[in-house]
N, C-alpha and C positions, 0 to 999 in steps of 0.2 A: 504494500500500500504506500510505503514511503516513496517508491519510485514514481508515483503519479504526481507528487508534489514537486513544483519547480525548485531548483536549487537557489539558495541565497547567493548573493554576490560573493560572500566570503567562502562558501562551499565551492563555488565554481573556481575561485582563485586558488584555493587549496588543491583542487583537482588538477588544475593547469600546472601549478608549481610541482606537484608530485610527479606528473608526467615529464616535466622538464628535468627534474632530478634523476629520474630513471634514464633519460636520454644522456645526461651528463656522465653517468657512471661508466667508467672505463674509457672515456674519450681521450684522456691524456695519454694513456698507453697506446690507444689506436693511432693517435697522431705521431707518437714517437716511433712506433713499429711499422705503420703502414703508410704514412704520409711523408715524414721528414726524409727517410732514406731515398725517396724517389723524386723529391723536389730539388732543383738546382740550389746550391748553397746561398746564392744571392736572394732567393725567394723564400727563405725559411724564417724571416723576421716575424711575419704574421702568425706563423705556427707557434713560435716561441712565446709571443704575446698571448695567444689564446691559452696555451698551457699554463702560463702564469695566472691568467684570469680564472681558469678552472681550479687552480691550486688553492684559491682562497675559499676555505670551508665555512667561513663565517657568514657569507652573504652571496647572493647572486648579483653579479654586476649588471646594472641596468642597460649597459651597452653590449651585453653578451652576443646578441644576434648580429651586431655589426662586426665583432671580432670573428665570429664564425663565417659571416659572409665574405670577409676579406680572405680568409683561408680558402674558402670555396672558389673565390675568384682566382687566386694563385694556382690552385689545383687545375681549374679549367683551362687557364692559359698554358700550363705545362702539358696538359693533355692535348690541347690544340697544336702546340709546338712539336709534340711527339707523334702526330698523326699526319700521314701523307696518303695521297691517292696512288693506287696501283692499278695498272691496266691488266685485265685478265682476259685471255682469249675466250671467245664464245665458241662452244662446240659446233662443228659443221652441221649437225642435224637440226640445230635451232636457228640456223641462218636462212634467210629467204632473199634470193636475188643477189647474193654476193658470196665471194669465196672465203673471206675472213672478216671477222669483226671482233671488237673488244668491248668489254664492260669495265666500268670503273668501280672500285671498292675502296673503302677507307681501311688503312692498316695502321695499327698503333705499335709503337715501340714497347718493349716489356715494361719500361718505366711508366709510360702513359697508360698502359693496361692496368698496372698495379694501382695507379692513382684513380683511374676510373672505377675500379672495384672498391676503393676506399671511400667513394663519395656518399653512398646511402646513409651511413650512420651520422655523418656531418650534416647532410640535408635534413634528416629527421631532427637533429639537435637545433638547427636553424629555425625550423617551423615551430618547434615546441617553445624555444626561447622567445621568438617573436610574438607568439600568441599569449604567453604568460605575461610578458613585459607590457605589451600593448593593452591587455585587459586590465592590468594593475594601473597603468597610466590613465585609462578611461575611467576607472573607479575614482582615482585621485582627482582628476579634473571635474568629474561630476559632483563630488563632495565639495570641491572648491566653489563650483557654480551655485550649489544649493546654499552654502553658507555665506555667499557674497552679499546677500541682501538681508 
């Protein structure tokens, strides 16, 4: 019967925060093991910053989603840099009206492939952080508006 009642703002915020904490668990080791080794050394600053932000167990940084977004951006740039087009011959039985043809496919380097595989946990963390922080901001601004008069 309790499930039929709408959640209070506080209950919803606790739920979002709990979901965020679940997503944060193990991300520092994920970054250390599955991201840093495959990023160029010059692009590892954002990863180091995110690890430091995640290391603070006292609070959730209100800019956490920006830190995660910066790391995701560096990863996507490295994936793009490690991806190239490769021409693949089309088998003769699939050709119509020509003797040979080629198709193009994207090929990633092993480093780009490793970074691509490491994206999902960070994307999940980004969404959870953005939702929890934006919801908290909305509550804070709403309370400010209510008490402004």
